[in-house]
N, C-alpha and C positions, 0 to 999 in steps of 0.2 A: 876059221882061218887062223893059224898060229904064225906069229911073226917074231923076229928078233929086232930089237932096237938098241942103240948104244947111247948112253948118257954122255953127250959131248961135254957139257958144262952145266953148272947150276948158277942161275942169276936171280938173286932174291928168292921169290916164291915159285920160280919157274925152272923147269929142267929143259935144256935145249937138247932135243933128241935127234938122232940121225937114223934114218932107215937105210941100212947099208946096200940093199939091192939096187936102189936108184940114187943114193946119195942125197935124198931129200932131207931137209932139216926143218924141224918145226918145234914149237914150244908146247909143253905140257905142264899143267899145274903139278908142282913137286909133291903136293899132298896125295896125288894119285899113285905115286910110286911106292914100292914096298919099303918098309922100315929098314933103315940102314943103307939104302941105295946111295951111291956116290958116283962122282965123275969117273968115266971109263967103264962102269959096269954095263954088262949086257943084260937087257931085260927081255924075258920071254913073255909075249902078250898074245892072248887069244881074243879075237874079235868075232862076234856072231850077231845075227839079227834075232831079236826076241819077237817072233810073230804074234804070240799071245798078248804081250804087253802092247805092241803096236796096234793090234786090232782093238783092244780095250780103249786105248787113247783116242783112236779115230772115232770110236763110238761116243766117248765122252765129249769130244770136241763137237761132233755132229749134233749132239743133244744141246750143247751150249748155243750153237748157231741157230738151231731151231727155235729155242727160247728167245733169242735175240730177234729173230725174224717176226715172231708173234707180237713183239712190242711195237713194231712199226705200224 
């Protein structure tokens, strides 16, 4: 899913972002924005689910939990 966000303002290490479709406002760490990003810039962002990494993490956590259960 590709979406557009507007940098409303920058407050210390945070960018206050606006999602124009719904007017939702939220904070994002400024360090995640492209170099040179400034107030008023429109950021194109693509969001996706990494199924492979999600599955690997679930497996890793499951193994950790199994190991914890054996300790009891």
